[in-house]
C-alpha positions in Angstrom: 87.8 114.5 101.2 84.9 115.0 104.0 84.8 114.5 107.5 82.7 111.2 106.7 85.0 109.8 104.8 88.0 110.5 106.4 86.5 108.4 109.0 85.7 106.0 106.9 89.4 105.7 105.6 90.9 105.1 109.4 88.4 102.4 109.9 89.2 100.4 106.6 93.2 101.0 107.5 92.5 100.5 111.2 91.1 97.2 109.7 93.7 96.2 107.7 96.5 96.8 109.5 94.7 94.6 111.9 94.1 91.8 109.8 97.5 91.9 108.5 99.3 92.3 112.3 97.8 88.9 112.8 98.7 87.1 109.1 102.1 88.0 109.5 103.3 89.1 112.9 103.9 92.8 114.4 107.7 92.4 113.4 107.0 92.3 109.5 107.7 95.3 107.8 104.4 95.0 106.3 102.7 95.9 109.3 104.8 98.5 109.8 103.9 100.7 106.5 100.1 100.2 107.3 101.0 101.8 110.2 102.7 105.1 108.6 99.9 105.2 107.2 96.8 104.5 109.5 99.0 107.3 110.8 99.3 109.8 108.1 94.8 110.4 108.7 95.4 110.3 111.8 97.3 113.5 111.8 94.9 115.1 109.1 91.8 114.3 110.8 93.8 115.5 113.9 94.7 118.7 112.1 91.1 119.2 110.6 89.9 118.7 114.2 92.1 121.8 115.3 91.2 123.1 112.4 87.7 123.4 112.4 87.9 124.4 116.6 89.8 127.5 116.8 87.8 128.6 113.4 84.7 128.0 115.8 87.1 129.3 118.8 87.5 132.4 116.5 83.9 133.0 115.6 82.5 132.2 118.9 85.2 134.8 119.9 84.2 137.6 117.6 80.3 136.9 118.6 80.9 137.5 122.1 82.9 140.9 121.1 80.4 142.3 118.4 78.1 142.5 122.0 80.1 144.1 124.4 80.4 146.5 121.9 77.0 146.9 121.2 76.2 147.3 124.7 78.4 149.4 124.8 77.1 151.4 122.2 73.7 150.7 124.0 74.7 153.2 126.9 
């Protein structure tokens, strides 16, 4: 599943949750189940985002170290 697909799934699940809650009320078990489905999608999105940001940070750090190494070698 790609980022955009996951974002679309989250929005669709959020709409389903809101519609169901309006229809049957917040205390209905189906609303809780739908909410848990949305939570799983949001957690997956958060994990992917954290992983991507961490990967970018590592790449930037290694690039900085390479440049520092190049500078030391140039002296």
